[in-house]
C-alpha positions as CSV (number, residue, x, y, z in Angstrom):
1,M,64.2,47.6,24.5
2,N,62.1,50.8,24.9
3,D,61.8,53.1,27.9
4,I,58.2,52.7,29.2
5,R,55.6,54.3,31.3
6,T,52.8,52.6,33.4
7,E,49.6,53.9,34.8
8,R,46.2,52.8,36.1
9,I,43.3,53.7,33.9
10,R,39.5,53.5,34.2
11,I,37.5,52.2,31.2
12,P,33.7,51.9,31.0
13,S,32.4,48.5,29.9
14,D,28.7,47.6,29.5
15,G,27.7,49.3,32.8
16,A,30.9,48.5,34.7
17,Q,34.1,50.5,35.3
18,L,37.3,48.6,34.7
19,D,40.5,49.7,36.6
20,A,43.1,48.4,34.2
21,Y,46.9,48.4,34.2
22,L,48.5,50.1,31.2
23,A,52.1,50.0,30.1
24,Y,53.4,51.6,26.9
25,P,56.7,52.7,25.2
26,L,57.7,56.3,25.3
27,G,57.6,57.9,21.9
28,D,55.1,58.8,19.1
29,G,54.6,55.3,17.8
30,P,52.8,53.9,16.1
31,F,52.8,50.9,18.4
32,P,50.5,47.8,18.2
33,G,48.3,46.8,21.1
34,V,48.2,43.8,23.4
35,V,45.6,42.7,25.9
36,V,47.1,40.7,28.8
37,V,44.5,38.6,30.6
38,Q,45.2,37.5,34.1
39,E,45.2,34.2,35.8
40,I,42.6,33.6,38.6
41,F,44.9,35.6,40.9
42,G,44.1,39.0,39.6
43,V,46.2,41.7,38.0
44,N,49.0,40.9,40.4
45,A,52.8,41.5,40.2
46,H,53.3,38.8,37.6
47,I,50.6,40.1,35.3
48,R,51.9,43.6,35.6
49,D,55.4,42.4,34.8
50,V,54.1,40.6,31.7
51,T,52.3,43.8,30.6
52,E,55.5,45.8,31.1
53,R,57.6,43.2,29.2
54,F,55.3,43.8,26.2
55,A,55.7,47.6,26.5
56,C,59.5,47.1,26.5
57,E,59.1,45.2,23.2
58,G,57.2,48.1,21.6
59,Y,53.6,47.4,22.4
60,I,50.9,49.3,24.2
61,A,49.8,46.7,26.6
62,I,46.8,46.6,28.9
63,A,45.8,44.2,31.6
64,P,42.0,44.2,32.4
65,P,40.7,43.2,35.9
66,I,38.2,40.5,34.8
67,Y,36.7,40.1,38.2
68,Q,35.9,43.8,38.7
69,R,32.1,43.4,38.5
70,Q,32.5,41.3,41.7
71,V,35.5,42.8,43.5
72,T,37.8,45.8,43.2
73,D,41.6,45.7,43.5
74,F,41.7,42.0,43.5
75,E,45.3,40.7,43.8
76,V,46.3,37.5,45.6
77,G,49.2,35.1,45.9
78,Y,49.4,31.4,45.0
79,D,48.5,29.6,48.2
80,N,45.6,27.3,48.5
81,A,43.3,29.9,50.0
82,S,44.0,32.2,47.2
83,V,43.3,29.5,44.6
84,R,39.9,28.8,46.2
85,L,39.1,32.6,46.3
86,G,40.2,33.1,42.7
87,R,38.1,30.2,41.5
88,Q,35.1,31.5,43.4
89,Y,35.2,34.7,41.4
90,K,36.1,32.9,38.2
91,D,32.9,30.8,38.5
92,K,30.8,33.9,38.6
93,T,32.1,35.4,35.3
94,T,30.1,35.1,32.1
95,A,31.3,34.9,28.5
96,T,29.1,37.8,27.5
97,E,30.7,40.1,30.1
98,L,34.2,38.9,29.4
99,L,33.8,39.6,25.7
100,A,32.3,43.0,26.4
101,D,35.3,43.8,28.6
102,L,37.8,42.7,25.9
103,R,36.0,44.9,23.4
104,A,36.2,47.8,25.8
105,E,39.9,47.3,26.4
106,I,40.6,47.1,22.6
107,A,38.5,50.2,21.9
108,Y,40.6,52.0,24.5
109,L,43.8,50.9,22.9
110,K,42.7,52.0,19.5
111,Q,41.9,55.6,20.6
112,I,45.4,56.1,22.0
113,P,47.3,58.5,19.5
114,A,50.4,56.3,19.5
115,Y,48.5,53.1,18.7
116,G,48.8,51.5,15.3
117,G,49.4,48.1,13.7
118,G,46.9,45.6,15.2
119,I,45.7,44.0,18.4
120,G,47.1,40.8,20.1
121,S,45.8,39.0,23.1
122,I,47.5,36.8,25.6
123,G,46.1,35.0,28.6
124,F,47.2,32.6,31.3
125,C,45.3,29.9,33.2
126,F,41.7,31.1,33.2
127,G,42.9,34.0,31.1
128,G,44.1,31.4,28.5
129,H,40.5,30.3,28.2
130,V,39.3,33.9,28.1
131,V,41.5,34.7,25.2
132,Y,40.5,31.6,23.3
133,L,36.9,32.9,23.7
134,G,38.1,36.4,22.7
135,A,39.8,35.0,19.6
136,T,36.3,35.0,18.1
137,L,36.3,38.8,18.1
138,P,37.0,40.4,14.7
139,E,39.0,43.2,16.6
140,V,41.7,40.7,17.5
141,D,44.5,39.9,15.1
142,A,46.6,37.3,16.9
143,T,46.1,35.2,20.1
144,A,48.4,33.4,22.5
145,S,46.7,31.1,25.0
146,F,48.8,29.7,27.9
147,Y,47.4,26.6,29.6
148,G,43.8,27.7,29.3
149,A,41.7,25.2,31.3
150,G,38.2,24.2,30.5
151,I,38.2,25.2,26.8
152,A,37.0,21.8,25.8
153,T,34.5,21.3,28.6
154,M,32.8,24.6,29.7
155,T,32.2,28.2,29.0
156,P,32.1,31.0,31.6
157,G,28.6,31.4,32.8
158,G,27.4,28.1,31.4
159,G,26.3,26.9,28.0
160,V,28.1,24.9,25.3
161,P,31.9,24.6,25.8
162,T,34.0,27.4,24.3
163,I,35.6,24.9,21.9
164,A,32.3,25.0,20.0
165,R,33.1,28.5,19.0
166,T,36.3,27.6,17.3
167,P,34.9,28.1,13.7
168,E,34.5,31.8,14.6
169,I,38.3,32.3,15.0
170,A,39.5,34.2,12.0
171,H,43.2,34.8,12.8
172,P,46.2,32.8,14.0
173,I,46.3,31.4,17.5
174,V,49.2,29.8,19.3
175,L,48.6,27.6,22.4
176,F,50.9,26.2,25.1
177,F,50.3,23.3,27.5
178,G,52.4,21.2,29.9
179,S,52.2,17.5,29.5
180,E,51.9,17.1,33.3
181,D,49.2,19.7,33.8
182,P,46.6,18.1,36.2
183,L,44.0,20.7,35.2
184,I,44.1,20.0,31.5
185,P,44.2,16.3,30.5
186,L,46.1,15.7,27.3
187,E,42.9,14.2,25.8
188,Q,41.5,17.8,26.0
189,V,44.6,19.2,24.5
190,D,44.3,16.7,21.6
191,R,40.6,17.6,21.2
192,I,41.4,21.3,20.9
193,E,44.1,20.7,18.3
194,A,41.8,18.4,16.3
195,T,39.1,21.0,16.4
196,L,41.4,23.8,15.2
197,Q,42.6,21.5,12.4
198,E,39.1,20.4,11.4
199,H,38.0,24.0,10.9
200,G,41.2,25.2,9.2
201,I,42.1,27.7,11.9
202,P,45.8,28.8,11.5
203,H,47.4,27.7,14.7
204,A,50.4,26.2,16.4
205,L,50.0,24.1,19.6
206,Y,52.9,23.2,21.8
207,R,53.1,20.5,24.5
208,Y,56.0,20.8,26.9
209,T,57.2,17.5,28.3
210,G,57.5,17.2,32.0
211,V,55.9,20.7,32.5
212,T,52.9,21.4,34.7
213,H,50.3,24.2,35.0
214,G,51.5,27.7,35.5
215,F,54.9,27.1,34.0
216,F,55.2,30.7,32.7
217,C,54.9,32.4,36.1
218,D,58.3,32.8,37.7
219,R,56.6,33.4,41.1
220,R,55.1,29.9,41.2
221,D,56.7,26.7,42.2
222,S,55.6,25.3,38.8
223,Y,57.7,27.8,36.9
224,D,59.8,26.2,34.1
225,A,62.4,28.6,32.7
226,P,63.1,26.8,29.4
227,A,59.5,26.3,28.6
228,A,58.6,29.9,29.6
229,A,61.4,31.3,27.4
230,D,60.4,29.2,24.4
231,A,56.7,30.1,24.7
232,W,57.6,33.8,25.1
233,D,59.8,33.7,22.0
234,K,57.0,32.0,20.0
235,T,54.4,34.5,21.2
236,L,56.6,37.4,20.2
237,A,57.3,35.9,16.8
238,L,53.5,35.6,16.1
239,F,52.8,39.1,17.3
240,R,55.7,40.6,15.2
241,E,54.3,38.8,12.2
242,R,50.6,39.7,12.7
243,L,50.8,43.0,14.4
244,A,53.3,44.8,12.3
245,V,52.7,48.5,11.9
246,T,50.8,49.2,8.7
């Protein structure tokens, strides 16, 4: 485990200014990069903790505020009012803006002197959908999508569902779902897996029996420690394989 440092940074992105959260190991590197994409609840304590966990593992990790075009310093809890508010902002995002923001975050990581070795992306809830979309970017080398809702049925801002862009994915992706997730019917999970197989995308998809939405977040009632630990280990294994320093 590495000693780390954290800071708030500002990154320009397609006319916007993104106030992102950065965590990185102390030392000269080179260190691979990871983009950590929030749930609908903002870059809150849980997302900052995940970002720091990656830094402790030897990655330069950055968490972008994907609602910043609408609201600054957005961070809420997990009550029903927060869910409604988070969904309100989510519904106003667009795939074009989200992809531009991911590119801006990646470009920032690559200009850090200690960076080297590749870029991974990980996202949770709506962020799990965003990183599936972002897996189409050539700048990304590996993706971990946690319970990304709507991949098979919609795309941010409207248009054909994000699943239609699956053939554009050119790197390995790992996906995690709970069998009892009310937001993602297993039929949709099966469709995602079948589409990845149809197009020959290197992937691994895991269904955790008896587990529901948000199982990775230890601040939510839906937290499932065994599933969270297993998914974390599998994510690290993928990133270690794909983001090795060259």
